N, C-alpha and C positions, 0 to 999 in steps of 0.2 A: 538370446536369453542367457546363454553361457557366458557371453562377454560381460553382460550386466552383473552376473554373479561374481565374476572375477574382479570387476571394479569395486563392487561392494566389499568383497573380502579384503582387497587392498586398502580401502578406506578404513575398515574396521581395524586392521592390523596396525595402521599408522597412529591410532589414538594414543596408545601407550607411549610411543616414541615422542609424541608431541605434548605429553603431559605437562612438563615444566613450563613450556611456552604458554599453554592454555591457562595454567595457574596464574602466570604473570598477567595475562590479558584479563583475567577475571576481575582484577582490581580497577580496570579502566571503566569509567562511567559511560553510559550510552551517550552518543552524540545527540544533544537535544534537538537540533534542527531536523534530524532524520525522523524523529518521532513526533514532530509537530509542536515543539516547544521552543521558546526563546532562550531558556536557561536550564541548566541541570536541575533535577528535583532537589528541593531543599531537604536537609536532614531534619527529621522531626525531633523535637526535644524529648529526652528520655521520660517516659511515663505519660506523655501527652496523648490524649485520645485522638483517634483518627476520625475526623468529621467528614461528612459526605461532600462531594464536590459542590462548590457554590454555597455552602452553608454560611449562615451569619447574615449580617447586614439588615436590610429592611424587609426581608422576606415575609410575605403575608400582610404587609401594611399597604396603605394607600387606597386609591379609588378602585372601582371595578375595572376589569380588563377591557381594552378597547374592542370595539366591534370588529368582527373579521372583515378583512379586505376581500370583497367579492369581485373586484375589477378583473376582467378577463385579460390575460396577457398573451402575447403572440411571439413567435420566433420566425425570423427570415427562413424561408424554405419549408415551413410547416403550415399545413392547412388547419391545424388544431388551435384551440385557445383554452386556457385553463386559469382558474383563480389560484392564488398562492397556496391555499389550503389543499387544492388538488395536486399541485406540484410536489408538495411535501407530505402527502398522504403516506403514512408508513405501511399501510396495507393495500396499496394500489396507487403508487405515484404516477404522475402524468407520463405518458409515452408520446413524446413529440413527433417521433419519426418511426411509426410502426413498419414502414417499408424497408427500414435499414437492418432488420433482423428477422429471424424465423419467429413463428408463433411461440410466445413464452409459455412454459409450463406454469401451473398455478403457483408453485413455491417461488418462482422467480417474479411473477407478475403481482401476486398478492401476499405471498408469505402464508402464514397460518395464524390467525388471531387467537384461537383457543390455546395455542402453545406459546404465544408471544414471540413468534418468529416473524421478523419484519421481512418485507419483500426484498429479495436479492437485488432487484432493479433499483431500489431506493438509493443505495450507496454505490453499487457497481454499474449502474445505468443498464437499460435494456440491452445495449450493445456490448456490455461487459468491459467497457473501457476503464471504468473506475477513476479514482482521483488519487493524488499523492498521499493523502491521509489513510487510504485503504489499499485496494489492490486492483490492478487490471487483470481480469480473469478470462477474457475472451482469448481463444487460441491456445489455451493450456490443454495438454492431453487429458482426456477424460479420466484415465487411470490416475494421473498425478493429482487432478482436482479432487477426486474421490478420496485419495489417500490423505491429502491435506485436511479434508473435513474429518476423516477418522482420527487424525492426529490431534485436531482440536477436541474432538469428542472424548479422547482418552487422556487429555491433559498433557500430551506429549509436546504440544506446541503452545507456547505462551509468549509474552513480550518481556524483553529485558528492562523496559521502563514501565513500572507499575502504573504510571499515570495514563497509559495508552488504553483508555477504556473501551475503544471499539474492538480491541483484541479480545477483551473479556466478553463482550457481547457476541462475538463470533463463536467463542467457546460455548456459550449458552445456547446459541442457535443450533450449532452442530449437535449438541447433546439432545436437543428436542426434535431434530429432524429424523425422519425414518430413512431406512436404506434406499427406499424407492425415491424419496424426495432428493436425496443426495445424488443418486444416479441420474435423475431427470435434469437437475441443475448442471451436473458434470457434462452430460451429453449435449445440453443446450449451448453452454458457453464454449465447449470445444469445437462446436460446429462452425464457429465464426473465426476467420483468420485475423490475427493481430496485424494492425496497420499503424502507420506513424501517428503519434499522439502527443509527443513531447519534443520540443525544439531546444537543443542544447546551445547555450551561448557562453563563451568564455569571457570573463570580465574581471575588473578590479573592484568594481562597485556595483551595488544592487539597489533597487528601490527600497525605501523603508517599508516595512510590512507590519501588519497586525495579524493576529492568529484567530481564526474562526473555526472552532471545532477541529483543530489539528491542521487546518488548511492555511497556508501563508497567502495573504492577500495584500497587494500593493496599496499603500495608504494614498488617498486622494485628498485634494483640497489644501487647506492652509498648512497641514502637518506633513504634506508630501515632501519627498526629498530623496537623497541618495546617501548610502553609507558603505564603508568598506565591506567586501564580502568575507574577508578572512578565510579560514579553512572551513567553509560551509558550502553546501549546495542549497540554494533557495529556489523552490518551484512555486510559481505563481500562475494563476489562470491567464490565458490570453485576453479574456474579457471577464472581468470580475463580476459584473452584474449577471451575465448569462450563466456563469458557473455557480456563483454563490446563491443567487436569488432564483434563477429560472432552471438551473440544473440542465443546461443544454448539453446533450450527449455528443454534439458535434464540435463543441468548443474546447480546444485542447489546452496545453500548458507550455510554458517556457521554463527551462531549468537553467538558472545561472550557476556557473561553475568557475572555480579559480583558473586564471590563465595558466596554461601548460598542463592542466590536469588530464585532458583527453590524451595527450601524447604519453604521459606517465602511465595512464591506465592501459594504453595500447601495449606498452612495453611489458607491463605486468601480465597481461593476457597472453602475449606472445611467449613469454618465458614460462608461464604456468600451464595448467592443464584444463582450462575452461572448455576448449573445443572438444576435449575427449568425451565429455558428457552432454554439452550443450550444442554440439555440432560445429562444423567449420565456420559457418556464418552466424553462430550463436542463435540459431532459430529453432533449437530443440533437436533431440535425438531420441526416438522411441518414446518411452513414457516420461522422459525428462523434459523440462520446460524450455521454451525459447526465452531468451532474456534480452535480445536486441531490441532497442527502441522503447524499453519499458521505463517506468518511473525510477530515477536514480535514488530518490529518497527511500522508496520501497526496497530497492536492492541493498542499500546500506543497512537498513533495518534487519533484513534477513541474514546478511553476512554477520552482523554483530550478534544477533540472537543465536545463530548457530555456534559462533565462537564462544559466547557466554554459556552455552549449554542449556538454554531454555527452549530452543527449537530442536526437538528430536523427532523420531519417527523412522519409518521403514528405510527411507533413502537418505537420511541425514548423514550416515557414515561416509557417503560419497563426498561430502563437503568438509568433513572434520579436518583432514590433513590440509586441504586447500586454504582454509581460513585460519588455521592455528597460529601462523606467524604474521598475519596481516595486522598492521597498525590501522587506526581509524583513518589516517591520511591515505593509506593504501586503499582502503575500502572506498573512500571518496573518489580517488582517481579511477579505480576500476569501474565504479558506477557511472562516472562522467563519460568514460569511453563507451561502455556498453549501451548507455542511453543514446549516445550519438549515432549508433549504428542503425541504418535504415533496414527494418525487417523485410 
């Protein structure tokens, strides 16, 4: 504990020294690919009212909605079958593999309808693996998870890209959750070890993608093809149908990264202080999280949010000096290397 306090004090003291660098970084726009967008947010015309997402068009016109699809779907290895409405049920989504995880507490399995808190398992899956557009939460220390929820609750943690609506939803959920519900979720997800979930591939070109709710999905059919990766990380499901449609918690992701980025990231980690807080193998240390083998898109978002100053909280001073001088390319390289490490 004394060591943690010394580290916190060191990080806090470095904020002033890094001030000019941080001010310079503040002008940098969030890398859109890390936040689930194809392009940076457009600047709104002065005086233009902000409309709700998806407003306009033919909303409210046309014929009646189609009848619900009641066809029962199955997954290899599962004895269960669910209709799509059950798969997507916000207050009790399908659990394809109940033997893969402990018994879920109610807040994880069903959420709480009266407070409009969706089930944690809807987005993060019953096994806590999550997806690139949200977060993998299994294996996080319970204290870290609980503190993150408190940071959402107190508005200390936001997103640098205002279009990232699921961050705003997390803030609302955290504010509506009781301390007991946060504790139950924290203990549940921390009880499961993080295991490999993303496969890192260095490449010059990537599949053309479409974006579905912040998730990059490879385009199929006549419009399929390849395009230069540029300075991006593009994470796509190993199996688009099983991830996007059936929400298979056993179907992972491939992260395409620029050639040479893993080695560049390794050099940054070796020269930096990542192991000081995250452990020699980047698998966590005390109440601080493991980062090895986790989504590189998520990692870049967190690095940028902390550098931008929109992610604060009890342990954020630990990272302020570490991220102050990073360029977005540095963040990309760090994330590529960290994601490539097998936990």
